[in-house]
C-alpha positions in Angstrom: 33.2 29.1 42.5 36.2 29.1 40.6 37.2 25.7 41.3 33.7 24.4 39.8 34.6 25.9 36.5 38.1 24.9 36.5 36.8 21.3 37.6 34.2 21.2 34.9 36.8 22.0 32.5 39.1 19.2 33.3 36.4 16.6 33.4 35.7 18.1 29.8 39.0 17.4 28.7 39.0 13.9 30.2 35.8 13.2 28.5 37.0 14.7 25.1 40.3 12.8 25.0 38.2 9.4 25.9 35.4 9.8 23.2 37.3 11.7 20.4 40.6 10.0 20.5 42.5 13.3 19.3 45.8 13.1 18.4 48.6 14.0 21.6 49.7 16.8 20.0 46.7 18.7 20.5 46.8 19.1 24.4 50.2 20.7 24.5 49.2 23.1 21.8 46.0 24.0 23.8 47.9 24.1 27.2 50.8 26.4 25.5 47.8 28.8 24.2 45.9 28.9 27.4 49.2 29.7 29.5 50.2 32.2 26.9 46.6 33.9 27.2 46.6 33.6 31.0 50.0 35.6 31.0 48.6 38.3 28.4 45.5 38.8 30.1 45.8 38.1 33.6 44.3 41.5 34.9 41.0 40.6 33.2 38.8 38.4 35.4 36.9 36.9 32.6 39.8 36.3 30.3 41.6 34.7 33.3 38.9 32.6 34.1 38.5 31.3 30.6 42.3 30.9 29.9 42.8 28.6 33.1 39.6 26.7 32.3 41.5 26.1 29.0 44.8 24.9 30.3 42.8 22.6 32.7 41.3 21.2 29.8 44.1 20.5 28.1 45.7 19.3 31.7 42.6 16.8 32.0 43.1 15.6 28.3 46.5 15.1 28.6 46.3 13.2 32.0 43.9 10.8 30.0 46.4 10.1 27.4 49.0 9.6 29.9 46.8 6.9 31.6 46.2 4.8 28.6 48.4 2.0 28.8 51.5 1.1 26.4 52.5 -2.7 26.7 56.0 -4.0 26.2 57.7 -7.3 26.4 57.4 -7.1 30.3 53.7 -6.3 30.1 51.6 -9.4 31.2 49.1 -8.4 28.5 51.5 -8.8 25.9 51.4 -12.4 26.4 47.4 -12.8 25.9 46.6 -15.8 23.9 49.9 -17.6 24.4 48.0 -20.9 25.5 48.9 -22.7 28.9 50.9 -20.6 30.8 51.8 -20.3 34.7 52.3 -17.3 36.6 53.3 -16.3 40.0 52.1 -13.4 41.6 50.2 -11.7 44.9 46.4 -11.3 45.3 46.2 -7.7 45.8 42.4 -7.0 46.5 40.0 -9.1 49.0 38.4 -11.9 46.5 35.1 -11.7 45.4 33.2 -14.9 46.5 30.5 -16.0 44.2 28.2 -19.0 44.4 30.2 -21.5 42.4 33.6 -19.4 42.1 35.7 -16.8 43.2 37.4 -13.8 41.7 41.0 -13.0 42.3 42.5 -9.8 41.3 46.4 -10.6 40.9 49.5 -8.6 40.5 51.7 -11.1 38.2 55.5 -11.2 38.8 56.8 -14.2 36.7 55.5 -15.8 34.0 56.3 -19.4 32.3 55.4 -19.6 28.8 54.5 -22.7 27.0 58.2 -23.4 26.0 59.5 -23.1 29.3 60.9 -19.7 29.1 60.4 -17.9 32.4 59.8 -14.1 32.1 59.7 -11.2 34.7 56.4 -9.4 34.0 54.1 -6.6 35.5 50.4 -6.3 35.3 47.1 -7.3 36.6 45.2 -10.5 35.9 41.8 -11.2 36.9 41.7 -15.0 38.0 38.7 -17.0 38.2 38.9 -20.3 40.4 37.2 -22.3 42.2 35.5 -21.3 45.7 37.5 -23.5 47.9 39.8 -23.4 49.3 39.4 -20.0 50.0 42.2 -17.2 49.1 42.8 -14.1 51.0 44.3 -10.6 50.2 48.4 -10.9 50.2 48.3 -14.4 49.4 51.3 -15.6 47.1 50.0 -17.9 44.3 50.9 -20.3 41.3 48.6 -19.9 38.9 48.0 -21.9 35.4 45.7 -21.7 33.0 44.8 -19.8 29.5 45.8 -16.1 29.6 43.2 -14.3 27.6 42.0 -10.9 26.4 38.6 -9.8 28.2 35.9 -10.6 25.9 33.4 -8.0 24.3 30.3 -7.9 22.8 27.3 -5.5 21.3 25.8 -5.8 24.8 28.3 -5.4 27.2 32.5 -4.9 26.9 33.9 -6.9 29.8 37.4 -6.0 28.3 36.4 -2.1 28.9 35.0 -2.9 32.4 38.0 -4.5 33.3 40.5 -1.9 31.7 39.0 0.9 33.8 40.4 -0.8 36.7 43.8 -1.5 35.4 43.2 -5.4 34.5 44.0 -6.5 30.6 44.3 -10.2 31.1 42.1 -13.0 32.2 42.2 -16.6 33.3 39.4 -18.5 33.5 39.1 -22.3 35.0 42.8 -21.5 36.4 44.4 -23.9 38.6 45.7 -22.1 41.9 48.6 -23.2 44.1 49.2 -21.4 47.4 52.9 -20.6 48.1 52.5 -17.9 51.2 50.4 -15.6 52.8 50.8 -12.2 54.0 52.4 -10.6 51.1 50.3 -7.5 51.5 50.9 -4.3 53.3 50.4 -4.4 57.1 47.9 -1.9 57.3 45.6 -3.7 54.5 46.3 -6.9 56.0 44.8 -6.0 59.2 41.7 -4.2 57.4 40.8 -7.1 55.5 41.1 -9.3 58.1 38.8 -6.9 60.3 36.2 -7.0 57.6 36.3 -10.8 57.0 35.7 -10.9 60.9 32.7 -8.3 60.7 31.4 -10.3 58.1 31.5 -13.7 60.0 30.0 -11.7 63.2 27.3 -10.5 61.0 26.4 -14.1 59.7 26.5 -15.5 63.1 24.1 -12.8 64.6 21.4 -12.5 61.4 19.8 -15.1 59.1 20.0 -14.7 55.5 19.3 -12.8 53.5 19.2 -10.0 56.2 23.0 -10.7 57.1 24.2 -10.6 53.5 22.3 -7.3 53.1 23.9 -5.8 56.4 27.1 -6.9 54.9 26.6 -4.8 51.6 25.3 -1.9 53.1 28.0 -1.6 55.9 30.8 -3.5 54.4 30.3 -3.1 51.0 30.2 -6.6 50.5 27.5 -7.6 47.8 28.4 -10.9 46.5 26.4 -13.0 49.2 23.2 -11.5 48.5 20.9 -13.6 46.7 20.1 -12.9 43.0 16.5 -12.7 43.8 17.0 -10.2 46.4 19.4 -8.1 44.2 16.6 -8.3 41.0 14.1 -6.9 43.3 16.4 -4.1 44.2 17.1 -3.2 40.7 13.9 -3.5 39.4 12.4 -1.1 41.7 15.2 1.5 42.0 16.4 1.0 45.3 19.9 -0.8 44.6 21.5 2.4 45.7 21.1 1.6 49.3 23.1 -1.4 49.0 26.1 0.6 47.6 28.5 2.6 49.6 27.6 6.3 49.3 27.4 9.8 50.9 24.6 8.6 53.2 26.9 6.0 54.7 30.0 8.3 54.7 27.8 11.1 56.6 27.0 8.6 59.2 30.6 7.4 59.4 32.3 10.9 59.5 29.7 12.1 62.0 30.2 9.0 64.3 34.0 9.6 64.3 33.7 12.9 64.6 31.3 12.9 67.5 33.0 10.2 69.8 36.8 12.0 69.2 35.4 15.2 70.1 34.2 14.1 73.4 37.5 12.7 74.2 40.2 14.6 72.5 41.2 18.2 71.6 39.5 19.6 68.6 42.4 19.5 66.6 43.0 15.8 67.1 39.6 15.1 67.1 39.6 16.3 63.4 42.7 14.0 62.5 40.9 11.0 64.2 37.6 11.6 62.3 39.7 11.9 59.1 41.6 8.9 59.5 38.4 6.9 60.2 36.9 8.0 57.0 40.0 7.1 55.2 39.9 3.8 56.8 36.3 2.9 56.3 37.0 3.7 52.8 39.5 1.4 52.3 37.7 -1.3 54.4 34.8 -1.3 51.7 36.7 -1.5 48.9 37.6 2.3 47.8 35.6 2.3 44.5 35.4 5.3 42.6 31.7 6.5 44.3 33.1 5.7 47.6 36.5 7.9 47.1 33.9 10.4 46.0 31.7 10.1 49.2 34.8 10.2 51.8 36.4 12.8 50.3 33.3 15.2 50.3 33.0 13.8 53.9 36.5 14.9 54.9 36.0 18.4 53.1 33.0 18.8 55.4 35.2 18.0 58.4 37.7 20.5 57.6 35.2 23.0 56.9 33.9 22.7 60.5 37.3 22.7 61.8 38.3 26.0 60.1 34.9 27.3 61.3 33.3 27.8 57.6 30.3 25.9 56.4 31.3 23.4 53.4 29.8 24.7 50.2 29.0 21.3 49.1 28.9 21.8 45.2 32.7 23.1 45.7 33.6 19.8 47.8 31.8 17.8 44.6 34.1 19.6 42.3 37.0 18.6 44.4 36.1 15.2 44.8 35.3 15.0 41.1 39.0 16.6 40.4 41.1 14.2 42.6 39.2 11.2 41.6 39.7 11.7 37.7 43.2 13.0 38.4 44.1 9.8 39.9 42.1 7.5 37.6 40.6 9.2 34.5 38.9 6.0 33.6 36.7 6.5 36.7 34.7 9.0 34.7 33.0 6.0 32.8 32.5 4.0 36.0 28.8 3.5 36.0 28.8 3.5 40.2 31.0 6.6 40.1 28.7 8.7 37.7 25.3 7.6 39.4 27.0 8.6 43.0 27.9 11.9 41.6 24.7 12.7 39.5 22.5 11.7 42.6 24.7 13.5 45.1 24.6 17.0 42.6 20.7 16.2 42.4 20.6 16.4 46.1 22.6 19.8 46.6 20.8 21.4 43.5 17.1 20.4 44.1 16.7 18.8 47.5 16.2 22.3 49.3 14.2 24.0 46.7 12.0 21.2 46.5 11.2 21.5 50.4 10.9 25.4 50.2 8.5 25.0 47.1 6.3 22.5 49.1 6.4 24.4 52.2 5.2 27.4 50.3 2.0 25.6 48.4 1.2 24.2 51.9 1.2 27.2 53.9 -1.9 28.2 51.5 -4.1 25.5 53.3 -2.4 25.5 56.7 0.0 26.9 58.8 3.7 27.3 58.1 4.4 25.2 61.4 2.2 22.2 60.1 3.4 22.9 56.4 7.1 22.3 57.7 6.1 19.1 59.6 4.6 17.6 56.5 8.0 18.9 54.7 9.9 17.2 57.3 8.1 13.8 57.0 8.2 13.4 53.3 11.8 15.0 52.6 13.6 11.8 52.6 11.2 9.5 50.9 9.9 11.5 48.3 11.6 15.1 48.0 15.2 13.8 48.4 14.7 10.6 45.9 12.7 13.1 43.4 15.9 15.2 43.6 18.6 12.3 43.2 16.5 10.6 40.5 16.2 14.1 38.0 19.9 13.6 38.1 20.5 9.7 37.7 17.5 8.8 35.5 19.4 9.5 32.0 22.4 7.5 33.2 20.2 4.3 34.3 18.5 4.5 31.2 21.5 4.9 28.9 23.1 1.7 30.5 19.8 -0.3 31.4 17.4 0.8 28.8 14.3 0.6 31.3 12.8 2.5 34.0 10.9 1.9 37.2 7.7 3.8 37.6 7.3 2.6 41.4 10.9 3.7 42.2 9.4 6.6 44.2 7.1 4.5 45.8 9.8 2.0 47.1 12.1 4.7 48.1 9.5 6.7 50.0 8.6 3.4 51.8 12.6 2.4 53.0 14.2 5.4 53.4 12.9 6.0 56.9 14.5 2.7 58.0 17.9 3.0 56.5 19.2 5.5 59.3 18.3 2.8 61.9 19.7 -0.1 59.8 23.3 1.5 59.3 23.2 2.5 63.0 22.1 -0.4 64.8 23.7 -2.9 62.0 26.9 -1.0 62.7 26.5 -1.0 66.7 25.4 -4.5 66.5 28.5 -5.4 64.6 31.0 -3.6 66.7 29.6 -5.0 69.6 29.5 -8.5 68.2 33.5 -8.2 67.5 34.0 -7.9 71.4 31.0 -9.5 72.9 28.9 -12.1 70.6 26.1 -12.5 72.8 25.3 -8.8 73.3 26.0 -8.0 69.5 23.5 -10.6 68.8 20.9 -9.3 70.7 21.5 -5.7 69.4 21.4 -7.4 65.8 18.0 -8.6 66.3 16.9 -5.1 66.4 18.5 -4.2 63.2 16.9 -7.2 61.9 13.7 -5.8 62.2 14.4 -2.8 60.0 16.3 -5.2 57.5 13.4 -7.3 57.2 11.1 -4.5 56.7 13.4 -3.2 53.8 13.5 -6.5 52.2 9.8 -7.0 52.3 8.9 -3.7 50.8 11.2 -4.2 48.1 9.9 -7.6 47.4 6.3 -6.3 47.6 6.7 -3.4 45.2 8.9 -5.6 42.7 5.9 -7.9 42.7 3.5 -5.0 41.3 2.3 -5.4 37.9 4.0 -2.5 36.7 7.6 -2.8 37.8 9.7 -1.4 34.9 9.1 0.1 31.6 11.6 -0.2 28.6 12.9 3.4 27.9 16.1 3.8 26.4 18.4 6.8 25.7 21.2 7.3 23.4 24.0 9.3 24.2 22.9 12.4 22.2 19.9 12.4 24.2 21.8 12.2 27.4 23.7 15.2 26.7 20.7 17.2 25.6 18.6 16.2 28.5 21.4 17.7 30.9 22.0 20.6 28.5 18.2 21.9 28.8 18.4 20.7 32.9 21.4 22.9 33.2 19.8 25.8 31.3 16.4 25.5 33.2 18.1 25.2 36.6 20.6 28.3 35.9 17.6 30.4 35.0 15.1 29.4 38.0 18.2 29.7 40.3 18.2 34.0 39.0 16.1 36.2 41.3 12.7 37.3 39.5 13.9 40.6 38.9 16.9 39.4 37.2 15.0 37.2 34.9 12.7 40.0 33.9 16.0 42.0 32.9 17.4 39.4 30.9 14.3 38.6 28.9 14.2 42.4 27.9 17.7 42.4 27.0 17.2 39.1 24.6 14.0 40.8 23.0 16.1 44.1 22.6 18.9 42.0 20.9 16.5 39.8 18.9 14.7 43.3 17.3 18.0 45.0 16.3 21.6 44.6 15.0 20.7 41.9 12.1 24.2 42.3 10.9 25.7 41.1 13.8 23.4 38.4 14.2 24.4 37.4 10.7 27.9 37.4 11.4 27.4 35.2 14.8 25.3 33.0 12.9 27.6 32.7 10.0 30.6 32.0 12.5 28.4 29.4 14.2 27.9 27.7 10.9 31.4 27.5 9.9 32.0 26.5 13.6 30.0 23.8 13.4 31.0 22.6 10.0 34.4 22.8 11.3 33.5 20.5 14.2 32.3 18.1 11.9 35.0 18.0 9.6 37.2 17.6 12.4 35.1 14.7 13.7 35.7 13.0 10.2 39.2 12.7 10.4 41.2 9.3 10.6 41.8 7.6 13.7 44.8 5.5 12.9 42.5 2.4 12.7 41.1 0.3 10.1 37.4 0.0 10.0 35.6 -2.5 8.3 31.7 -1.9 8.0 29.7 -4.8 6.9 26.5 -2.8 5.6 23.1 -3.5 6.5 21.7 -3.5 2.8 19.2 -6.1 3.0 19.4 -9.6 1.0 22.7 -8.7 -0.4 26.4 -7.7 0.3 27.9 -4.1 0.9 31.2 -3.5 2.6 32.7 -0.1 3.3 36.4 -0.3 4.4 37.8 3.1 6.0 42.0 2.3 6.0 44.0 4.3 9.0 45.1 7.0 6.8 41.6 7.6 5.8 41.3 5.9 2.4 37.9 4.2 1.4 37.3 0.9 -0.4 33.7 -0.4 -1.3 33.3 -4.1 -1.9 29.9 -5.1 -3.6 27.1 -2.4 -3.6 23.7 -4.6 -2.4 20.4 -4.7 -4.2 19.3 -1.2 -3.4 20.9 1.8 -4.6 19.0 4.3 -2.3 19.7 2.1 0.7 23.5 2.0 -0.4 24.0 5.7 -0.8 22.1 6.2 2.6 24.6 3.8 4.2 27.7 5.4 2.8 26.5 8.8 3.4 26.4 8.2 7.1 29.9 6.8 7.2 31.8 9.1 4.9 32.7 12.6 5.3 29.5 14.8 4.4 32.2 16.7 1.8 33.8 13.5 0.0 32.0 12.3 -3.4 35.1 9.9 -3.8 36.2 6.2 -3.6 39.8 5.2 -3.9 38.8 1.7 -5.0 35.6 -0.4 -5.5 35.4 -4.3 -5.7 32.8 -6.1 -7.5 33.0 -9.8 -6.1 30.5 -11.1 -8.9 27.9 -9.5 -11.0 24.8 -10.9 -9.4 22.1 -8.3 -9.1 22.5 -8.4 -5.2 26.2 -7.1 -5.5 26.2 -5.3 -8.7 22.9 -3.1 -8.6 24.1 -0.1 -6.0 27.4 0.0 -7.4 26.1 1.3 -10.6 24.6 4.2 -8.9 27.9 4.7 -6.7 29.8 4.9 -10.0 27.3 7.5 -11.1 27.4 9.7 -8.1 31.1 9.2 -7.0 34.5 9.6 -8.2 36.1 6.3 -8.1 39.9 6.0 -8.7 40.3 2.2 -9.3 38.0 -0.8 -9.8 38.6 -4.5 -9.0 36.9 -7.1 -10.8 36.6 -10.3 -12.9 35.0 -10.4 -16.4 32.4 -13.3 -16.1 30.2 -12.7 -19.1 27.2 -11.2 -17.7 24.2 -10.3 -20.3 22.4 -8.6 -17.8 21.3 -4.9 -18.4 23.0 -3.7 -15.1 26.1 -5.2 -16.2 26.1 -3.3 -19.5 25.5 -0.2 -17.6 28.6 -1.2 -15.2 30.9 -1.7 -18.3 29.7 1.6 -20.0 30.3 3.5 -16.7 33.6 2.3 -16.5 34.3 3.2 -19.9 33.0 6.6 -20.1 34.7 7.7 -16.5 38.0 6.2 -17.8 38.1 4.3 -14.6 41.5 2.0 -13.9 40.4 -1.6 -13.9 42.7 -4.1 -11.9 42.1 -7.9 -12.8 40.9 -9.8 -9.8 42.9 -12.9 -9.7 44.6 -15.2 -7.0 48.0 -14.0 -6.1 47.5 -10.3 -6.5 48.3 -7.8 -3.8 46.6 -4.5 -3.5 48.4 -2.1 -0.9 45.7 -0.1 0.7 47.8 1.7 3.3 50.9 1.5 5.2 50.8 -1.9 6.8 47.5 -2.7 5.5 46.9 -4.9 2.1 44.2 -6.8 0.5 45.1 -10.1 -1.1 43.1 -11.9 -3.6 42.7 -15.7 -2.9 40.2 -16.7 -6.0 39.9 -17.1 -8.5 42.5 -18.4 -10.2 43.8 -17.7 -14.1 41.0 -19.9 -15.0 37.3 -19.7 -13.8 35.4 -22.6 -12.3 32.8 -23.7 -15.2 29.3 -24.0 -14.2 26.0 -22.1 -14.0 25.8 -18.8 -12.3 28.6 -16.6 -10.7 28.9 -17.8 -7.2 31.8 -20.3 -7.2 33.8 -17.6 -9.3 33.3 -14.9 -6.3 36.4 -12.9 -5.7 37.7 -13.9 -2.4 39.8 -11.7 -0.8 41.6 -11.3 2.6 42.6 -7.7 4.6 45.4 -8.1 6.6 46.4 -5.3 9.2 48.9 -6.3 11.9 47.9 -9.5 13.6 44.5 -9.1 12.3 43.0 -10.6 9.3 39.7 -10.5 7.9 38.4 -12.9 5.2 35.9 -11.7 2.4 34.4 -14.5 0.6 31.8 -13.0 -1.9 28.9 -16.0 -2.6 31.4 -18.8 -3.0 29.8 -22.4 -2.4 31.4 -25.6 -1.6 33.0 -26.5 -4.9 35.2 -22.9 -4.7 35.9 -23.7 -1.2 37.4 -27.2 -2.2 39.3 -25.6 -4.7 40.7 -23.0 -2.3 41.5 -26.3 0.2 43.0 -28.4 -2.4 45.4 -25.6 -3.5 46.7 -25.3 0.1 45.5 -21.5 0.4 46.4 -20.2 4.0 42.9 -19.4 4.9 43.3 -18.5 8.7 41.9 -15.2 9.6 40.6 -13.3 12.6 37.0 -12.6 11.1 35.0 -14.3 8.4 32.4 -12.7 6.2 30.2 -15.7 5.9 29.7 -16.8 2.1 26.6 -16.5 0.3 24.6 -14.9 3.3 24.8 -18.3 5.0 23.4 -20.8 2.4 23.6 -24.4 3.2 25.4 -24.6 -0.1 28.4 -22.7 1.6 30.6 -22.6 4.7 31.5 -26.2 4.7 32.8 -27.7 8.2 36.5 -28.3 6.4 36.4 -24.7 5.2 35.5 -23.1 8.3 38.4 -25.5 10.1 40.7 -24.2 7.6 39.7 -20.4 8.4 39.4 -20.8 12.1 38.0 -17.4 12.7 37.1 -15.9 16.2 33.9 -14.1 15.1 31.8 -14.4 12.0 29.5 -11.9 10.2 26.6 -12.8 7.9 25.1 -9.9 5.4 21.4 -11.2 5.3 18.0 -9.7 4.7 15.3 -9.9 7.5 12.8 -12.5 6.8 14.0 -13.4 3.1 12.6 -15.7 0.9 15.7 -17.7 1.0 15.7 -18.9 4.3 19.2 -17.9 5.0 21.2 -18.4 7.1 20.3 -21.8 7.1 20.3 -23.9 10.4 23.1 -26.0 9.3 25.3 -23.4 8.9 24.3 -21.7 12.2 25.1 -24.8 13.8 28.3 -25.3 12.2 29.4 -21.6 13.7 27.6 -22.5 17.2 31.5 -22.2 19.0 32.3 -18.6 17.0 30.9 -15.1 17.9 28.3 -14.7 15.1 26.8 -11.1 14.0 23.9 -11.0 11.7 23.3 -7.8 9.9 19.4 -9.0 9.9 19.6 -8.9 13.8 22.5 -6.4 14.8 22.2 -4.0 11.8 25.4 -2.9 10.3 28.6 -4.7 11.8 31.6 -2.6 12.2 34.7 -4.3 12.8 37.7 -1.9 14.3 40.9 -2.8 14.6 44.5 -1.3 15.5 46.3 -4.2 14.2 46.7 -6.0 17.5 43.2 -5.6 18.9 39.7 -6.0 17.6 36.4 -4.3 18.5 33.2 -4.9 16.9 30.1 -2.4 16.9 26.8 -3.1 15.9 23.4 -1.1 15.2 24.0 2.0 12.9 
């Protein structure tokens, strides 16, 4: 059981480092404290276990930080965005063939830049190219195209998905030239050639989509399965049968062990079975879920060899420890999480479900008949339910929907899957040697494959096949916390539960002072945790707040300084948004900027001056005669706030490497109606990333900026005047040339903002809108940019 606690602590350390992004010094300090306590309290069983767990947590967090890449001049990713390049490298995985293109995972070795410079580089790149001519593992290629950073958006981060696989560069629509073949390792060349041959055999002996489904189940090749078939499997919650899992590994390890045991000594039979499982793992792609299943299979075989029945939770913990030690990013791989959770569900609940059902059935029938009924429904109902108890939160957090017919679909197709695997595998093996005989055996597997496909198709056609149901991160953790407590409680014998309840009642009825101390300690610990969580993370955060039909932008610098640009039309809404983003104890702002005194920009700021300590204000006096402006001026005078004149050419250093530059207006204001064209235009610049804040300027102010030759180029544009037709001219947008644009606009507003013409001019940019996406947060480390929405 000790390994369970140690593995859980390791995984907790990896998760903590990945989610909280703590300073690296924390983990050596934790490791030192854990080692010291381990030496001091070695004789105490629980103290020793707690110290060892803390040490494993520190090691897990440290391992994640060591796995975080650092790029230098030899890293391929350092040249992302370098326009048209030519690189030379080797295909390191079997290509993924789609209907119209092929994905190649290439290890780059040399890179030719647009200026003709040739550099030795290292790193993986995902290359998307034409499907034909076909490429293979080990091919050396010369590839030309645009080297890019993988994209990310609010729905899915392709960048993070590839980063978990060690890929930080992408080349789409690449031109590929073949140089040489067989530059991979010999064993892998043989295995992948065998897999291609097996795919061919399956395709020759079965029609589609049965052939593609069998290739997916046996070989892990899902790319040939038609999208409509995959959709049916996803909708009905049966997609797991396509993915290589513990079910496949159980059959594979059993076949290898059984065959080897007939002809070899027990020790050699074990070695053959283990090698067979390892080769099959590599053959089908060695994803995190497959490796987890393979490790459990190997541990099971070792347990049989030494004469001990393998304790499955220990095997599962060992597999998780090994996989996350090899690749800590696997902890965020959905396939690994689902596979791990499903296996845990089977281990924890399948057998208790069977016992409980048998006990209930013995009330109305004999024990023998009850066992027969349990055996009949176990695979399709009980096992499926046990797995879904653990996987449901993960599925909901990723997909946002749940299939109410999943249990029925799984119950109907589960009995056929053993025959699909065994008969389909036998037919493939025979087909490799004797194709005609393999085709005959394959016809038998066709029956079970067709049955599977048709059942899934029919259940997917039912009226109620999926329900929208989302679970946020805190709900997922809460679900597992309650489930863990409930499982722990039910695992206790009935007498032990009565004893624990008695102790709880006794504790609740006595020791008021002790409980007060414990409660106070808990409160202080909670406050310390939230205070720690609010610490600066070394990145620039720019929040375009969702405050309705107006502007309010909250900036948090890498060291934690806080700036507010405009305040929107609603004081209560602005204060609520600030309360969600500022530390709970903080009632101060380093700088407040008023771009112009229209009501949808100044109203919320008046309440901010009343509620917060403000060190400095940047604005430009424009002769506003409204009552809200009078109150603004009064508060500035009463609080003796330092006021900086907003004028083109001014620079404000907000943090190390972060500055705010005022680009408009100049010394003389533009004469006309309203304040819009005299709005402050500012640019935040941090490293290679810049964000242009435009207030409510219209075409006349944009033209003035262009005429004055102001360099407007920026990574992100806050679109002027909520996307009104009077702003964002084509010439202005061309001069800014942003990668992304953010429009602060109210839902169903009376001004028809943003107008269709502006959206059309922005069609080639990634556009975020507060009325559709909620608050838009721009996060940058000065090199990369992340966008988060919705809170």
